C-alpha positions, -999 to +999 in steps of 0.1 A: +358-056+634+373-091+636+409-091+624+414-129+626+400-136+591+422-111+572+452-121+593+447-158+584+441-148+547+474-129+546+492-157+563+479-182+538+488-160+509+523-155+523+527-193+527+514-199+491+539-174+477+567-191+495+557-226+483+549-216+447+581-196+442+607-224+440+582-245+420+578-218+394+615-209+394+624-245+382+597-244+355+603-211+339+634-194+325+642-158+331+664-139+307+697-124+321+684-090+313+653-095+335+674-110+364+697-079+362+667-056+362+651-073+392+684-071+412+687-034+404+651-029+414+657-045+447+686-022+454+667+009+444+638+000+467+662-007+495+679+027+491+645+044+489+635+028+521+667+039+538+663+074+525+628+079+536+636+064+570+666+087+575+652+119+560+615+121+570+600+122+604+563+132+610+558+144+574+589+167+576+626+168+573+643+149+601+672+173+604+709+166+597+718+144+626+699+113+614+712+114+578+747+120+592+744+088+613+733+069+582+763+083+563+786+071+591+770+037+590+773+035+552+810+045+552+818+019+579+798-008+561+816+000+529+849-004+548+837-038+560+836-029+597+820-053+622+783-049+626+784-038+662+810-011+653+787+002+626+757+004+649+775+020+678+793+045+656+761+055+638+742+059+671+771+078+686+774+102+657+737+109+657+736+114+694+766+137+694+751+158+667+718+160+685+737+168+718+754+198+701+720+210+687+724+199+651+689+184+648 
């Protein structure tokens, strides 16, 4: 099957959404309630993505090491640690737990 045509179609659709978005934003008004709802929805989707990435591997529970690493990263991000520190600490916590057999 030729994947070029669907790929070009998706690229054109993405470009159209990017160009039409600012144009429609200036022409329509959105109530503060809807803006608040959309911002909360974005946060909920982001948290759901993090949870599924951290908790599920190959249709099963990922073990306790990966969620512990995510928890370490979340605490350090909440404390405004530098990004490199967050990544290294989360990886180290996950690796240490896996080293000790807490998979």
